[in-house]
Kinemage of the C-alpha trace (Angstrom):
@kinemage 1
@onewidth
@group {chain A} dominant
@subgroup {mainchain}
@vectorlist {calphas} color= white
{ca met a 1} P 105.943 -106.014 -60.221
{ca ala a 2} L 107.442 -102.232 -59.446
{ca arg a 3} L 105.345 -99.352 -60.180
{ca arg a 4} L 107.424 -97.153 -63.144
{ca ile a 5} L 107.934 -93.812 -61.905
{ca glu a 6} L 107.647 -90.913 -64.249
{ca asn a 7} L 108.690 -87.249 -64.406
{ca arg a 8} L 111.369 -87.499 -62.000
{ca leu a 9} L 113.649 -84.898 -62.887
{ca thr a 10} L 112.693 -81.134 -62.427
{ca ala a 11} L 113.731 -78.008 -64.561
{ca arg a 12} L 116.568 -76.852 -62.428
{ca gln a 13} L 118.565 -80.731 -61.971
{ca cys a 14} L 118.235 -80.602 -66.127
{ca val a 15} L 120.542 -77.467 -66.009
{ca gly a 16} L 122.724 -78.929 -63.235
{ca ala a 17} L 122.975 -82.265 -64.443
{ca ser a 18} L 126.611 -83.543 -64.344
{ca pro a 19} L 127.823 -86.149 -67.184
{ca gly a 20} L 126.047 -89.058 -67.646
{ca arg a 21} L 122.359 -89.973 -68.834
{ca his a 22} L 119.517 -89.146 -65.841
{ca ala a 23} L 115.843 -91.245 -66.288
{ca asp a 24} L 112.696 -89.083 -65.965
{ca gly a 25} L 110.822 -91.698 -66.518
{ca gly a 26} L 109.258 -93.891 -69.327
{ca gly a 27} L 112.202 -93.953 -71.347
{ca leu a 28} L 112.912 -90.639 -71.332
{ca tyr a 29} L 116.616 -89.769 -70.611
{ca leu a 30} L 118.395 -86.353 -70.515
{ca asp a 31} L 121.812 -87.361 -71.803
{ca val a 32} L 124.870 -84.697 -70.558
{ca asp a 33} L 128.249 -85.627 -72.729
{ca ala a 34} L 132.100 -85.010 -71.178
{ca glu a 35} L 131.702 -81.182 -72.571
{ca gly a 36} L 128.242 -80.839 -70.820
{ca arg a 37} L 126.089 -80.741 -73.903
{ca arg a 38} L 123.007 -81.682 -73.123
{ca arg a 39} L 120.297 -83.723 -75.391
{ca trp a 40} L 117.074 -85.416 -74.774
{ca leu a 41} L 116.584 -89.485 -75.857
{ca trp a 42} L 113.965 -91.494 -75.631
{ca arg a 43} L 114.467 -95.352 -75.240
{ca tyr a 44} L 111.966 -97.842 -76.356
{ca thr a 45} L 111.819 -101.492 -76.824
{ca arg a 46} L 109.789 -102.925 -80.251
{ca gly a 47} L 109.910 -106.629 -81.535
{ca gly a 48} L 112.451 -107.082 -78.602
{ca arg a 49} L 114.808 -104.503 -80.255
{ca thr a 50} L 115.481 -101.437 -78.113
{ca arg a 51} L 116.069 -98.350 -79.890
{ca glu a 52} L 117.071 -94.975 -79.115
{ca met a 53} L 114.987 -91.909 -80.642
{ca gly a 54} L 116.994 -88.403 -80.078
{ca leu a 55} L 114.390 -85.583 -79.095
{ca gly a 56} L 116.571 -82.348 -79.375
{ca thr a 57} L 118.729 -80.597 -77.198
{ca leu a 58} L 117.815 -79.237 -73.855
{ca ala a 59} L 118.666 -75.668 -75.195
{ca arg a 60} L 115.714 -76.080 -77.468
{ca val a 61} L 113.955 -78.037 -76.166
{ca thr a 62} L 112.443 -77.856 -72.304
{ca leu a 63} L 111.263 -80.661 -69.900
{ca ala a 64} L 108.031 -80.218 -70.146
{ca gln a 65} L 108.388 -80.104 -74.059
{ca ala a 66} L 110.550 -83.439 -74.196
{ca arg a 67} L 107.810 -85.245 -71.715
{ca ala a 68} L 105.096 -84.286 -74.596
{ca glu a 69} L 107.394 -85.783 -77.376
{ca arg a 70} L 108.066 -88.579 -75.625
{ca asp a 71} L 103.724 -89.249 -75.216
{ca arg a 72} L 103.520 -87.972 -78.357
{ca trp a 73} L 105.841 -91.131 -79.766
{ca arg a 74} L 104.888 -93.335 -77.460
{ca ala a 75} L 101.308 -93.448 -78.483
{ca val a 76} L 102.515 -94.228 -81.996
{ca leu a 77} L 104.385 -97.036 -80.329
{ca phe a 78} L 101.054 -98.273 -78.869
{ca glu a 79} L 99.124 -98.142 -82.287
{ca gly a 80} L 102.237 -100.978 -83.703
{ca arg a 81} L 104.130 -98.472 -85.564
{ca asp a 82} L 108.013 -97.833 -85.122
{ca pro a 83} L 108.298 -94.425 -83.956
{ca ile a 84} L 111.813 -93.497 -85.593
{ca asp a 85} L 110.611 -95.247 -88.900
{ca ala a 86} L 106.794 -92.997 -88.196
{ca arg a 87} L 108.463 -89.656 -87.581
{ca ala a 88} L 110.889 -90.417 -91.076
{ca ala a 89} L 107.552 -91.499 -92.827
{ca ile a 90} L 105.997 -87.675 -91.449
{ca arg a 91} L 109.197 -86.059 -92.507
{ca glu a 92} L 108.912 -87.583 -95.784
{ca ser a 93} L 105.054 -86.713 -96.517
{ca arg a 94} L 105.618 -83.056 -95.704
{ca thr a 95} L 106.772 -83.050 -99.059
{ca thr a 96} L 103.817 -84.935 -101.096
{ca ser a 97} L 100.664 -82.962 -101.878
{ca val a 98} L 98.142 -84.895 -99.580
{ca pro a 99} L 98.984 -85.675 -95.657
{ca thr a 100} L 97.328 -88.693 -93.941
{ca phe a 101} L 94.995 -87.613 -91.320
{ca gly a 102} L 97.661 -89.154 -88.700
{ca asp a 103} L 100.613 -86.985 -89.876
{ca leu a 104} L 98.182 -83.441 -90.091
{ca ala a 105} L 96.495 -84.356 -86.448
{ca asp a 106} L 100.118 -84.350 -84.840
{ca gln a 107} L 101.337 -81.479 -86.872
{ca phe a 108} L 98.195 -79.539 -85.837
{ca ile a 109} L 98.770 -80.548 -82.225
{ca ala a 110} L 102.847 -79.213 -82.508
{ca asp a 111} L 101.533 -76.540 -83.861
{ca his a 112} L 99.113 -75.401 -81.046
{ca glu a 113} L 100.232 -77.190 -77.566
{ca ala a 114} L 102.170 -74.163 -76.995
{ca gly a 115} L 99.038 -72.345 -76.730
{ca trp a 116} L 97.762 -75.317 -74.308
{ca arg a 117} L 99.103 -74.471 -70.599
{ca asn a 118} L 97.370 -77.364 -69.247
{ca pro a 119} L 99.507 -80.322 -70.355
{ca lys a 120} L 96.968 -82.620 -69.600
{ca his a 121} L 94.813 -80.822 -71.982
{ca val a 122} L 97.713 -81.746 -74.836
{ca ala a 123} L 97.821 -85.193 -73.662
{ca gln a 124} L 93.573 -85.311 -73.754
{ca trp a 125} L 94.768 -84.260 -77.878
{ca arg a 126} L 96.980 -86.616 -78.685
{ca met a 127} L 95.046 -89.998 -76.948
{ca thr a 128} L 91.902 -89.083 -78.734
{ca leu a 129} L 93.452 -88.711 -81.659
{ca ala a 130} L 95.995 -91.395 -81.772
{ca val a 131} L 93.725 -93.921 -79.946
{ca tyr a 132} L 90.192 -92.924 -81.099
{ca ala a 133} L 90.827 -91.614 -84.079
{ca lys a 134} L 93.113 -94.640 -85.329
{ca pro a 135} L 90.800 -96.019 -88.490
{ca ile a 136} L 91.424 -92.729 -90.026
{ca arg a 137} L 95.209 -91.882 -88.783
{ca ser a 138} L 96.577 -93.991 -92.099
{ca lys a 139} L 94.127 -92.188 -94.228
{ca pro a 140} L 94.998 -89.227 -96.787
{ca val a 141} L 92.551 -86.325 -95.529
{ca ser a 142} L 91.065 -86.307 -98.650
{ca glu a 143} L 89.483 -89.420 -98.424
{ca ile a 144} L 88.284 -89.490 -95.368
{ca thr a 145} L 84.211 -89.485 -95.935
{ca leu a 146} L 81.361 -88.875 -93.533
{ca asp a 147} L 80.847 -92.411 -93.185
{ca asp a 148} L 84.875 -92.803 -91.678
{ca val a 149} L 84.061 -90.456 -89.021
{ca val a 150} L 80.554 -92.069 -88.004
{ca ala a 151} L 81.958 -95.320 -87.827
{ca ile a 152} L 84.224 -93.827 -85.426
{ca leu a 153} L 81.645 -91.861 -83.243
{ca arg a 154} L 78.951 -94.269 -83.092
{ca pro a 155} L 80.243 -96.934 -80.368
{ca met a 156} L 80.817 -94.447 -78.331
{ca trp a 157} L 78.060 -92.037 -78.937
{ca his a 158} L 75.710 -92.808 -76.275
{ca asp a 159} L 77.553 -94.373 -73.322
{ca lys a 160} L 80.662 -91.422 -73.648
{ca arg a 161} L 79.116 -88.957 -75.244
{ca glu a 162} L 80.834 -86.245 -73.964
{ca thr a 163} L 84.346 -88.067 -75.210
{ca ala a 164} L 82.279 -88.506 -78.423
{ca ser a 165} L 81.479 -84.948 -78.629
{ca arg a 166} L 85.125 -83.976 -77.761
{ca leu a 167} L 86.559 -86.178 -80.443
{ca arg a 168} L 84.063 -84.664 -83.016
{ca gly a 169} L 85.315 -81.654 -82.351
{ca arg a 170} L 89.018 -82.300 -82.806
{ca ile a 171} L 88.650 -83.970 -85.637
{ca glu a 172} L 86.819 -81.688 -87.348
{ca met a 173} L 89.604 -79.247 -86.132
{ca val a 174} L 92.048 -81.051 -87.940
{ca leu a 175} L 90.141 -81.494 -90.996
{ca asp a 176} L 89.757 -77.674 -91.158
{ca ser a 177} L 93.442 -77.042 -90.857
{ca ala a 178} L 93.475 -79.144 -94.078
{ca ala a 179} L 90.773 -77.395 -95.596
{ca ala a 180} L 92.975 -74.133 -95.080
{ca arg a 181} L 95.595 -75.641 -96.900
{ca gly a 182} L 93.622 -76.391 -99.792
{ca leu a 183} L 93.312 -80.559 -99.165
{ca leu a 184} L 89.470 -81.101 -98.842
{ca thr a 185} L 87.480 -80.580 -101.744
{ca gly a 186} L 84.023 -80.974 -100.350
{ca pro a 187} L 82.681 -79.995 -97.000
{ca asn a 188} L 84.443 -81.069 -93.608
{ca pro a 189} L 83.405 -84.783 -93.284
{ca ala a 190} L 83.452 -83.906 -89.182
{ca arg a 191} L 81.099 -81.274 -89.487
{ca trp a 192} L 78.129 -81.510 -87.146
{ca lys a 193} L 75.215 -79.059 -88.855
{ca gly a 194} L 74.303 -80.506 -92.396
{ca gly a 195} L 76.742 -83.488 -91.631
{ca ile a 196} L 76.695 -86.006 -88.440
{ca lys a 197} L 73.964 -84.089 -86.979
{ca asn a 198} L 71.511 -85.626 -89.150
{ca ile a 199} L 72.865 -89.349 -88.823
{ca leu a 200} L 73.770 -89.282 -84.949
{ca pro a 201} L 71.113 -87.898 -82.257
{ca ala a 202} L 71.799 -84.435 -81.148
{ca lys a 203} L 70.944 -85.056 -77.380
{ca arg a 204} L 69.168 -87.894 -75.053
{ca pro a 205} L 65.585 -87.433 -74.365
{ca ala a 206} L 64.611 -84.539 -72.421
{ca gln a 207} L 63.839 -85.105 -68.770
{ca gly a 208} L 61.537 -82.089 -67.979
{ca his a 209} L 62.304 -79.008 -66.619
{ca his a 210} L 64.604 -78.130 -63.901
{ca glu a 211} L 63.167 -76.504 -60.917
{ca ala a 212} L 64.776 -73.257 -60.843
{ca met a 213} L 64.769 -71.295 -57.052
{ca pro a 214} L 62.835 -67.316 -57.159
{ca trp a 215} L 65.526 -65.035 -57.538
{ca gly a 216} L 64.866 -63.141 -54.628
{ca glu a 217} L 65.780 -66.458 -52.536
{ca val a 218} L 69.300 -66.999 -54.366
{ca pro a 219} L 71.095 -64.263 -52.034
{ca ala a 220} L 70.029 -66.453 -48.977
{ca phe a 221} L 71.134 -69.587 -50.844
{ca val a 222} L 74.072 -68.400 -51.697
{ca ala a 223} L 75.261 -67.325 -47.767
{ca tyr a 224} L 74.318 -70.852 -46.707
{ca leu a 225} L 77.196 -72.175 -49.483
{ca arg a 226} L 79.478 -69.473 -48.272
{ca ser a 227} L 79.017 -71.179 -44.887
{ca arg a 228} L 80.171 -74.556 -46.183
{ca asp a 229} L 83.631 -75.799 -46.510
{ca glu a 230} L 83.396 -77.999 -49.283
{ca ile a 231} L 84.430 -77.992 -52.947
{ca ala a 232} L 80.865 -78.661 -53.811
{ca ala a 233} L 79.719 -75.336 -52.514
{ca arg a 234} L 82.251 -73.526 -54.182
{ca ala a 235} L 81.320 -75.209 -57.494
{ca leu a 236} L 77.723 -74.321 -56.823
{ca glu a 237} L 78.570 -70.632 -55.917
{ca phe a 238} L 80.432 -70.497 -59.014
{ca thr a 239} L 77.758 -72.068 -61.537
{ca ile a 240} L 75.103 -69.232 -59.628
{ca leu a 241} L 77.535 -66.368 -60.348
{ca thr a 242} L 78.386 -67.370 -63.770
{ca ala a 243} L 75.083 -68.468 -64.936
{ca ala a 244} L 76.927 -71.590 -66.536
{ca arg a 245} L 76.251 -75.059 -67.442
{ca ser a 246} L 76.683 -77.284 -64.290
{ca gly a 247} L 78.580 -79.396 -66.640
{ca glu a 248} L 80.511 -76.511 -67.824
{ca val a 249} L 81.827 -75.836 -64.351
{ca arg a 250} L 82.489 -79.419 -63.142
{ca leu a 251} L 84.735 -79.970 -66.041
{ca ala a 252} L 86.555 -76.972 -66.143
{ca thr a 253} L 90.348 -77.078 -66.641
{ca pro a 254} L 93.058 -74.088 -65.123
{ca asp a 255} L 94.341 -73.624 -68.529
{ca glu a 256} L 90.710 -72.123 -69.742
{ca phe a 257} L 91.046 -69.206 -67.028
{ca asp a 258} L 92.801 -66.317 -67.298
{ca leu a 259} L 92.261 -64.731 -64.065
{ca asp a 260} L 94.268 -61.262 -64.590
{ca ala a 261} L 91.562 -60.385 -67.435
{ca arg a 262} L 89.045 -62.256 -65.239
{ca leu a 263} L 88.382 -64.379 -68.230
{ca trp a 264} L 87.073 -67.630 -68.451
{ca thr a 265} L 86.735 -69.243 -71.973
{ca val a 266} L 85.010 -72.597 -72.095
{ca pro a 267} L 86.136 -74.618 -75.029
{ca ala a 268} L 83.168 -75.456 -78.126
{ca asp a 269} L 83.284 -78.941 -77.188
{ca arg a 270} L 82.029 -78.551 -73.766
{ca met a 271} L 79.295 -75.922 -74.961
{ca lys a 272} L 75.746 -76.940 -76.342
{ca ala a 273} L 75.743 -74.482 -78.801
{ca asn a 274} L 79.333 -76.186 -80.019
{ca arg a 275} L 81.354 -72.951 -80.251
{ca pro a 276} L 83.612 -71.491 -77.198
{ca his a 277} L 82.266 -69.425 -75.054
{ca arg a 278} L 83.871 -66.360 -73.266
{ca val a 279} L 82.549 -65.767 -69.718
{ca pro a 280} L 83.580 -62.465 -67.749
{ca leu a 281} L 84.069 -63.305 -64.082
{ca ser a 282} L 83.245 -61.546 -61.074
{ca pro a 283} L 86.109 -60.136 -58.200
{ca arg a 284} L 84.149 -63.200 -56.072
{ca ala a 285} L 84.383 -65.635 -59.173
{ca val a 286} L 88.048 -64.960 -59.054
{ca glu a 287} L 88.244 -65.546 -55.467
{ca ile a 288} L 86.498 -69.104 -55.895
{ca val a 289} L 89.168 -69.981 -58.687
{ca arg a 290} L 92.156 -69.047 -57.250
{ca glu a 291} L 91.292 -70.965 -53.945
{ca cys a 292} L 90.522 -73.694 -55.515
{ca leu a 293} L 93.073 -73.848 -57.838
{ca glu a 294} L 95.630 -74.032 -54.724
{ca leu a 295} L 94.206 -77.136 -53.982
{ca gly a 296} L 95.806 -79.077 -57.303
{ca gly a 297} L 94.618 -81.494 -59.665
{ca asp a 298} L 93.893 -81.700 -63.493
{ca phe a 299} L 89.963 -79.455 -62.657
{ca val a 300} L 89.649 -76.323 -61.140
{ca phe a 301} L 86.347 -78.381 -58.946
{ca pro a 302} L 88.172 -81.926 -58.110
{ca gly a 303} L 86.383 -84.414 -57.130
{ca arg a 304} L 86.873 -87.690 -54.914
{ca arg a 305} L 90.484 -88.121 -56.559
{ca ala a 306} L 92.244 -84.888 -57.917
{ca lys a 307} L 92.500 -86.115 -61.447
{ca ser a 308} L 88.944 -86.249 -61.464
{ca pro a 309} L 85.756 -83.597 -61.523
{ca leu a 310} L 82.994 -83.808 -59.080
{ca ser a 311} L 80.265 -85.174 -60.341
{ca asp a 312} L 76.472 -84.234 -61.072
{ca met a 313} L 75.025 -86.208 -58.136
{ca thr a 314} L 77.821 -83.866 -55.957
{ca leu a 315} L 75.608 -80.377 -57.015
{ca thr a 316} L 72.589 -81.754 -56.458
{ca met a 317} L 73.687 -82.755 -52.656
{ca ser a 318} L 74.432 -79.582 -51.740
{ca leu a 319} L 70.740 -78.324 -52.821
{ca arg a 320} L 69.448 -81.671 -50.987
{ca arg a 321} L 71.192 -81.412 -47.950
{ca gln a 322} L 69.276 -77.628 -47.099
{ca gly a 323} L 66.050 -79.629 -48.090
{ca ser a 324} L 65.926 -77.985 -51.485
{ca lys a 325} L 63.817 -79.240 -54.513
{ca tyr a 326} L 65.768 -77.214 -56.959
{ca thr a 327} L 67.847 -78.086 -59.676
{ca ala a 328} L 71.488 -76.563 -60.086
{ca his a 329} L 70.363 -75.934 -63.902
{ca gly a 330} L 67.612 -74.283 -62.705
{ca phe a 331} L 69.586 -71.399 -61.209
{ca arg a 332} L 70.390 -70.201 -65.005
{ca ser a 333} L 66.267 -69.847 -64.978
{ca ser a 334} L 66.621 -67.668 -61.563
{ca phe a 335} L 69.394 -65.280 -63.539
{ca arg a 336} L 67.447 -65.336 -66.715
{ca asp a 337} L 64.256 -63.745 -64.263
{ca trp a 338} L 66.512 -61.862 -62.030
{ca val a 339} L 67.614 -60.064 -65.183
{ca gly a 340} L 63.768 -59.465 -67.297
{ca asp a 341} L 62.034 -58.773 -63.875
{ca ala a 342} L 64.468 -56.501 -61.962
{ca thr a 343} L 67.204 -54.749 -64.338
{ca ser a 344} L 66.825 -53.029 -67.726
{ca phe a 345} L 69.671 -54.898 -69.639
{ca pro a 346} L 68.795 -55.749 -73.110
{ca arg a 347} L 67.539 -59.239 -73.872
{ca glu a 348} L 70.050 -60.220 -76.108
{ca val a 349} L 72.793 -59.627 -74.081
{ca ala a 350} L 70.994 -61.995 -71.253
{ca glu a 351} L 70.935 -64.565 -73.982
{ca ala a 352} L 74.436 -64.077 -74.452
{ca ala a 353} L 75.200 -64.694 -70.885
{ca leu a 354} L 73.095 -67.900 -71.401
{ca ala a 355} L 75.310 -68.826 -74.270
{ca his a 356} L 71.667 -69.005 -76.092
{ca val a 357} L 71.867 -69.217 -79.950
{ca ile a 358} L 68.521 -67.393 -80.757
{ca gly a 359} L 69.345 -66.070 -84.270
{ca asp a 360} L 70.783 -62.729 -85.824
{ca glu a 361} L 70.376 -60.689 -82.449
{ca thr a 362} L 72.786 -62.905 -80.343
{ca glu a 363} L 75.000 -63.107 -83.180
{ca ala a 364} L 75.321 -59.185 -83.813
{ca ala a 365} L 75.717 -58.885 -80.131
{ca tyr a 366} L 78.991 -61.228 -80.293
{ca arg a 367} L 80.345 -59.279 -83.389
{ca arg a 368} L 79.802 -56.056 -82.021
{ca gly a 369} L 82.716 -56.241 -80.033
{ca asp a 370} L 81.443 -55.007 -77.026
{ca ala a 371} L 79.208 -57.419 -76.241
{ca leu a 372} L 81.509 -59.024 -73.804
{ca glu a 373} L 81.654 -55.929 -71.775
{ca lys a 374} L 78.503 -55.521 -71.705
{ca arg a 375} L 77.598 -59.027 -70.228
{ca arg a 376} L 80.739 -58.360 -68.092
{ca leu a 377} L 78.833 -55.356 -66.534
{ca leu a 378} L 75.341 -57.686 -66.154
{ca met a 379} L 77.601 -60.156 -64.227
{ca ser a 380} L 78.979 -57.900 -61.933
{ca ser a 381} L 75.458 -56.868 -61.252
{ca trp a 382} L 74.719 -60.187 -60.997
{ca ala a 383} L 77.251 -60.772 -58.217
{ca ala a 384} L 76.627 -57.551 -56.568
{ca tyr a 385} L 72.773 -58.634 -56.210
{ca leu a 386} L 74.202 -62.303 -54.641
{ca asp a 387} L 76.457 -60.552 -52.141
{ca gly a 388} L 73.386 -58.361 -50.683
{ca pro a 389} L 72.357 -58.266 -47.211
{ca ala a 390} L 71.378 -61.918 -47.725
{ca thr a 391} L 74.745 -63.336 -48.014
{ca gly a 392} L 77.274 -64.488 -45.344
{ca lys a 393} L 80.687 -64.505 -43.962
{ca val a 394} L 82.987 -66.726 -46.491
{ca val a 395} L 84.620 -69.916 -45.224
{ca arg a 396} L 87.552 -70.833 -46.658
{ca leu a 397} L 88.552 -74.227 -48.025
{ca his a 398} L 91.425 -75.927 -46.122
{ca arg a 399} L 94.897 -75.906 -47.780
{ca val a 400} L 95.602 -79.341 -47.292
{ca gly a 401} L 94.905 -82.542 -48.834
{ca leu a 402} L 92.117 -82.803 -50.877
{ca gly a 403} L 91.554 -86.156 -48.740
{ca lys a 404} L 90.665 -83.111 -45.460
{ca ile a 405} L 88.708 -81.534 -47.770
{ca ser a 406} L 84.543 -82.382 -47.520
{ca thr a 407} L 83.396 -82.713 -50.933
{ca ser a 408} L 79.880 -83.717 -50.332
{ca arg a 409} L 79.624 -87.002 -51.585
């Protein structure tokens, strides 16, 4: 069977398209009439019947938005519902006092997707809330219980912990929007503290302390990383520069970065403390991100395939290749020891840089408004230390296909 190709059109082709129907793939068409009017149509088949769903005009709906709408309603079709009927039901439900979770989830995504610059991020939201949250999509948000949410999360909590954690956070955000509209009468049933945390285990058993490289040896190791033409070496150097957890780095996506502001915002669902974490970037960290973005892919640090991230083992091998006994996570301890031994930066600033929750001190550091700039000074000093006499010449990654770039397997 021939593979169906999607995303055939370009924005320029849409503007200059001649009268007729132009296929973008996945049932999406740009229909141009004899007078030059352009509108989007999505054709789908359900129960042996083909229907056409209007998605708006090109003047109001861009190509990217039309594709997002196609994906939105295709997810509804996969649920076993007719998209045209479902859309009519959504419009009708907006006049009622209590919408269903599915309706509110779709509306939440529609309201926020303009601020999500990565289409992959939007698609992940749509998929998780359409597929994994299917058991509660038809329930009025006021009737969703803690048991409902736990029943969704429990089957994947051990084997797909990261996916389950993200799903819980997304359900919580949708239900928070319901609470803001006065549609919930009690606590958010997807909340972590005081809710799901008391039912599902917080994390797997600890694996012991992570071996940390003495901070005096880190600049020489950074020099070694810069001599290697590998994605893994860049990811590990970035991990060291930001004092971030390796999982936060490996799964970083392009939309999380504002390189002009030299800022990386890690979303709450990837943070151990379940809250967003802003990371100020040094010039070298920005340089690494820009270089890796040129490779393309869904992740800043792509793995074997452009649509997959690096694995933990990939970073470990960058250390093992030099005969090191240390771990990627251990560099957080190296950073913390350097702050305490070699600088006069306050303890709460160092702990905030590590995204540690230690109580009122850290909370105050975040709330003052200047904590980010204090952390920016700290991370700039750390980068300057790493860029000392021990560091070597930076070797650039090849700007060709990922297949020609060693990814340290």
